LUMRO-465211 format. One record per residue: x, y, z of N, C-alpha, C, O in turn; residue number from 1; residue in one letter. Coordinates in steps of 0.05 Angstrom, whole numbers, plus 5000, padded with zeros to 4 digits. Example, Ala and Ser with C-alpha at 12.3 -4.5 7.8 and 13.67 -1.06 7.14 Angstrom:
# residues 2
+------+------+------+------+------+------+------+------+------+------+------+------+-----+------+
|  n_x |  n_y |  n_z | ca_x | ca_y | ca_z |  c_x |  c_y |  c_z |  o_x |  o_y |  o_z |  nr | rest |
+------+------+------+------+------+------+------+------+------+------+------+------+-----+------+
| 5264 | 4886 | 5156 | 5246 | 4910 | 5156 | 5264 | 4934 | 5156 | 5285 | 4934 | 5169 |   1 |    a |
| 5257 | 4955 | 5142 | 5273 | 4979 | 5143 | 5258 | 5001 | 5157 | 5268 | 5023 | 5161 |   2 |    s |
+------+------+------+------+------+------+------+------+------+------+------+------+-----+------+
***
This chain:
# residues 79
+------+------+------+------+------+------+------+------+------+------+------+------+-----+------+
|  n_x |  n_y |  n_z | ca_x | ca_y | ca_z |  c_x |  c_y |  c_z |  o_x |  o_y |  o_z |  nr | rest |
+------+------+------+------+------+------+------+------+------+------+------+------+-----+------+
| 5700 | 2907 | 5433 | 5688 | 2883 | 5444 | 5669 | 2890 | 5467 | 5647 | 2879 | 5468 |   1 |    m |
| 5677 | 2908 | 5484 | 5660 | 2916 | 5506 | 5635 | 2930 | 5496 | 5613 | 2926 | 5506 |   2 |    l |
| 5638 | 2947 | 5476 | 5615 | 2961 | 5464 | 5595 | 2941 | 5454 | 5571 | 2943 | 5459 |   3 |    y |
| 5604 | 2922 | 5438 | 5586 | 2901 | 5427 | 5573 | 2886 | 5449 | 5549 | 2881 | 5448 |   4 |    w |
| 5588 | 2877 | 5469 | 5577 | 2861 | 5491 | 5555 | 2877 | 5506 | 5534 | 2866 | 5512 |   5 |    f |
| 5560 | 2902 | 5512 | 5540 | 2918 | 5526 | 5515 | 2923 | 5510 | 5493 | 2921 | 5520 |   6 |    l |
| 5519 | 2931 | 5484 | 5495 | 2938 | 5468 | 5480 | 2914 | 5458 | 5455 | 2916 | 5454 |   7 |    t |
| 5493 | 2891 | 5453 | 5479 | 2868 | 5441 | 5472 | 2846 | 5461 | 5454 | 2831 | 5456 |   8 |    r |
| 5486 | 2844 | 5484 | 5482 | 2821 | 5502 | 5471 | 2830 | 5529 | 5452 | 2819 | 5539 |   9 |    v |
| 5484 | 2850 | 5541 | 5478 | 2856 | 5569 | 5456 | 2877 | 5572 | 5435 | 2872 | 5584 |  10 |    m |
| 5461 | 2901 | 5563 | 5443 | 2924 | 5568 | 5422 | 2927 | 5547 | 5399 | 2932 | 5553 |  11 |    v |
| 5429 | 2923 | 5522 | 5411 | 2928 | 5499 | 5385 | 2912 | 5500 | 5364 | 2924 | 5499 |  12 |    g |
| 5386 | 2885 | 5503 | 5361 | 2870 | 5503 | 5343 | 2877 | 5527 | 5319 | 2879 | 5524 |  13 |    p |
| 5355 | 2882 | 5550 | 5339 | 2889 | 5573 | 5326 | 2916 | 5569 | 5302 | 2919 | 5575 |  14 |    v |
| 5341 | 2935 | 5559 | 5330 | 2962 | 5555 | 5308 | 2962 | 5534 | 5287 | 2975 | 5537 |  15 |    a |
| 5312 | 2946 | 5513 | 5291 | 2945 | 5491 | 5265 | 2933 | 5501 | 5244 | 2941 | 5493 |  16 |    c |
| 5267 | 2914 | 5519 | 5243 | 2901 | 5530 | 5229 | 2920 | 5550 | 5205 | 2924 | 5550 |  17 |    v |
| 5245 | 2931 | 5569 | 5233 | 2948 | 5590 | 5221 | 2973 | 5579 | 5200 | 2982 | 5588 |  18 |    l |
| 5235 | 2986 | 5559 | 5226 | 3012 | 5550 | 5212 | 3011 | 5523 | 5206 | 3032 | 5511 |  19 |    f |
| 5208 | 2987 | 5512 | 5195 | 2984 | 5486 | 5207 | 3002 | 5465 | 5193 | 3018 | 5452 |  20 |    r |
| 5233 | 2999 | 5460 | 5248 | 3015 | 5441 | 5239 | 3007 | 5413 | 5237 | 2983 | 5407 |  21 |    v |
| 5235 | 3026 | 5396 | 5228 | 3021 | 5368 | 5242 | 3041 | 5350 | 5251 | 3063 | 5360 |  22 |    w |
| 5245 | 3035 | 5325 | 5258 | 3053 | 5307 | 5245 | 3050 | 5279 | 5231 | 3031 | 5274 |  23 |    s |
| 5250 | 3069 | 5262 | 5239 | 3069 | 5235 | 5261 | 3079 | 5216 | 5275 | 3098 | 5222 |  24 |    r |
| 5263 | 3066 | 5193 | 5282 | 3074 | 5173 | 5310 | 3062 | 5175 | 5329 | 3072 | 5163 |  25 |    g |
| 5313 | 3040 | 5189 | 5339 | 3028 | 5192 | 5350 | 3018 | 5166 | 5374 | 3015 | 5162 |  26 |    l |
| 5333 | 3011 | 5147 | 5342 | 3001 | 5121 | 5356 | 3023 | 5105 | 5370 | 3017 | 5085 |  27 |    e |
| 5353 | 3049 | 5112 | 5366 | 3071 | 5098 | 5394 | 3076 | 5108 | 5408 | 3093 | 5096 |  28 |    n |
| 5404 | 3063 | 5129 | 5431 | 3068 | 5139 | 5450 | 3051 | 5123 | 5447 | 3026 | 5122 |  29 |    i |
| 5470 | 3063 | 5110 | 5489 | 3048 | 5094 | 5507 | 3031 | 5112 | 5514 | 3039 | 5134 |  30 |    p |
| 5514 | 3007 | 5103 | 5531 | 2989 | 5119 | 5559 | 3000 | 5122 | 5569 | 3002 | 5145 |  31 |    a |
| 5573 | 3007 | 5101 | 5600 | 3019 | 5104 | 5598 | 3050 | 5101 | 5579 | 3060 | 5090 |  32 |    p |
| 5618 | 3064 | 5111 | 5620 | 3092 | 5107 | 5605 | 3108 | 5128 | 5592 | 3097 | 5145 |  33 |    g |
| 5609 | 3135 | 5127 | 5597 | 3152 | 5147 | 5567 | 3156 | 5143 | 5556 | 3152 | 5121 |  34 |    p |
| 5553 | 3162 | 5165 | 5525 | 3167 | 5164 | 5517 | 3186 | 5187 | 5530 | 3185 | 5208 |  35 |    a |
| 5497 | 3202 | 5183 | 5487 | 3220 | 5204 | 5460 | 3208 | 5213 | 5442 | 3203 | 5196 |  36 |    i |
| 5458 | 3203 | 5239 | 5434 | 3191 | 5249 | 5419 | 3211 | 5268 | 5426 | 3212 | 5291 |  37 |    l |
| 5400 | 3226 | 5257 | 5386 | 3245 | 5274 | 5364 | 3231 | 5290 | 5350 | 3213 | 5279 |  38 |    p |
| 5361 | 3238 | 5315 | 5339 | 3228 | 5330 | 5320 | 3251 | 5335 | 5330 | 3274 | 5338 |  39 |    s |
| 5295 | 3246 | 5337 | 5276 | 3268 | 5340 | 5271 | 3276 | 5369 | 5254 | 3293 | 5375 |  40 |    h |
| 5286 | 3264 | 5387 | 5285 | 3272 | 5415 | 5257 | 3272 | 5426 | 5248 | 3292 | 5437 |  41 |    h |
| 5244 | 3249 | 5423 | 5218 | 3247 | 5436 | 5221 | 3246 | 5466 | 5202 | 3250 | 5481 |  42 |    l |
| 5245 | 3240 | 5475 | 5252 | 3239 | 5503 | 5281 | 3248 | 5507 | 5296 | 3247 | 5487 |  43 |    s |
| 5289 | 3255 | 5531 | 5316 | 3263 | 5536 | 5335 | 3239 | 5533 | 5359 | 3242 | 5530 |  44 |    f |
| 5324 | 3215 | 5534 | 5341 | 3191 | 5534 | 5344 | 3179 | 5506 | 5356 | 3157 | 5503 |  45 |    s |
| 5334 | 3191 | 5485 | 5336 | 3181 | 5458 | 5365 | 3174 | 5450 | 5369 | 3152 | 5440 |  46 |    d |
| 5384 | 3192 | 5454 | 5411 | 3185 | 5446 | 5422 | 3160 | 5461 | 5440 | 3146 | 5450 |  47 |    p |
| 5412 | 3154 | 5484 | 5421 | 3131 | 5498 | 5410 | 3105 | 5487 | 5422 | 3084 | 5491 |  48 |    g |
| 5388 | 3106 | 5472 | 5375 | 3082 | 5461 | 5383 | 3077 | 5432 | 5379 | 3055 | 5422 |  49 |    f |
| 5394 | 3097 | 5418 | 5401 | 3093 | 5390 | 5420 | 3070 | 5386 | 5416 | 3055 | 5367 |  50 |    v |
| 5441 | 3067 | 5402 | 5460 | 3045 | 5397 | 5447 | 3017 | 5400 | 5458 | 2998 | 5389 |  51 |    p |
| 5425 | 3015 | 5413 | 5412 | 2989 | 5417 | 5398 | 2979 | 5392 | 5395 | 2955 | 5388 |  52 |    f |
| 5389 | 2997 | 5375 | 5373 | 2989 | 5351 | 5389 | 2991 | 5325 | 5381 | 2979 | 5305 |  53 |    v |
| 5412 | 3005 | 5325 | 5429 | 3007 | 5302 | 5451 | 2987 | 5303 | 5464 | 2984 | 5324 |  54 |    v |
| 5456 | 2973 | 5282 | 5476 | 2951 | 5282 | 5505 | 2962 | 5280 | 5523 | 2947 | 5285 |  55 |    s |
| 5508 | 2987 | 5273 | 5535 | 2999 | 5272 | 5543 | 3011 | 5298 | 5526 | 3017 | 5315 |  56 |    r |
| 5569 | 3016 | 5301 | 5579 | 3030 | 5325 | 5572 | 3060 | 5322 | 5575 | 3071 | 5301 |  57 |    r |
| 5561 | 3072 | 5343 | 5552 | 3099 | 5343 | 5572 | 3116 | 5360 | 5580 | 3108 | 5381 |  58 |    i |
| 5579 | 3140 | 5349 | 5596 | 3159 | 5363 | 5580 | 3185 | 5363 | 5571 | 3194 | 5343 |  59 |    v |
| 5579 | 3198 | 5387 | 5564 | 3223 | 5389 | 5584 | 3246 | 5392 | 5605 | 3244 | 5405 |  60 |    f |
| 5577 | 3268 | 5380 | 5593 | 3293 | 5383 | 5582 | 3308 | 5408 | 5558 | 3307 | 5413 |  61 |    l |
| 5600 | 3321 | 5422 | 5591 | 3336 | 5446 | 5605 | 3363 | 5446 | 5627 | 3366 | 5435 |  62 |    a |
| 5592 | 3382 | 5458 | 5603 | 3409 | 5461 | 5625 | 3408 | 5482 | 5621 | 3397 | 5504 |  63 |    n |
| 5648 | 3420 | 5477 | 5671 | 3420 | 5495 | 5664 | 3434 | 5521 | 5677 | 3429 | 5542 |  64 |    a |
| 5645 | 3452 | 5521 | 5637 | 3467 | 5545 | 5626 | 3448 | 5567 | 5627 | 3455 | 5591 |  65 |    a |
| 5616 | 3425 | 5559 | 5606 | 3406 | 5579 | 5629 | 3393 | 5595 | 5624 | 3384 | 5617 |  66 |    y |
| 5653 | 3393 | 5584 | 5675 | 3379 | 5597 | 5696 | 3398 | 5608 | 5716 | 3389 | 5620 |  67 |    f |
| 5694 | 3424 | 5604 | 5713 | 3443 | 5615 | 5698 | 3463 | 5632 | 5674 | 3466 | 5631 |  68 |    t |
| 5713 | 3476 | 5649 | 5701 | 3497 | 5666 | 5695 | 3487 | 5694 | 5706 | 3466 | 5702 |  69 |    g |
| 5678 | 3501 | 5707 | 5671 | 3494 | 5735 | 5641 | 3492 | 5738 | 5626 | 3502 | 5721 |  70 |    k |
| 5633 | 3480 | 5759 | 5604 | 3480 | 5765 | 5592 | 3453 | 5765 | 5605 | 3432 | 5762 |  71 |    g |
| 5566 | 3453 | 5768 | 5550 | 3428 | 5771 | 5551 | 3411 | 5745 | 5553 | 3386 | 5747 |  72 |    f |
| 5549 | 3423 | 5722 | 5549 | 3408 | 5697 | 5574 | 3391 | 5693 | 5573 | 3368 | 5684 |  73 |    n |
| 5597 | 3403 | 5700 | 5623 | 3388 | 5697 | 5623 | 3365 | 5716 | 5632 | 3343 | 5708 |  74 |    v |
| 5615 | 3369 | 5740 | 5615 | 3347 | 5760 | 5596 | 3324 | 5751 | 5603 | 3301 | 5755 |  75 |    r |
| 5574 | 3330 | 5739 | 5555 | 3310 | 5731 | 5565 | 3294 | 5706 | 5561 | 3270 | 5705 |  76 |    m |
| 5579 | 3308 | 5688 | 5588 | 3294 | 5664 | 5613 | 3278 | 5669 | 5617 | 3257 | 5656 |  77 |    t |
| 5631 | 3286 | 5686 | 5656 | 3272 | 5691 | 5652 | 3250 | 5711 | 5666 | 3229 | 5710 |  78 |    v |
| 5633 | 3253 | 5729 | 5629 | 3232 | 5750 | 5621 | 3207 | 5737 | 5616 | 3187 | 5751 |  79 |    a |
+------+------+------+------+------+------+------+------+------+------+------+------+-----+------+
***
């Protein structure tokens, strides 16, 4: 419920207007079942905007090294 509210009502519409978010090929995403959604990383923020244009819930994989260990990277990701 929170995911839907943030992406469809609160943050999504504002971000799409401010940053002129666009996408291509949404008709190729199957409604049920798994799908791989590659983004071409035109910007470092591309993964943050994908959930706003795709109607399905998006889950990202991350490297465990970002969340374990010591240093600046761990502090930035956990904060």
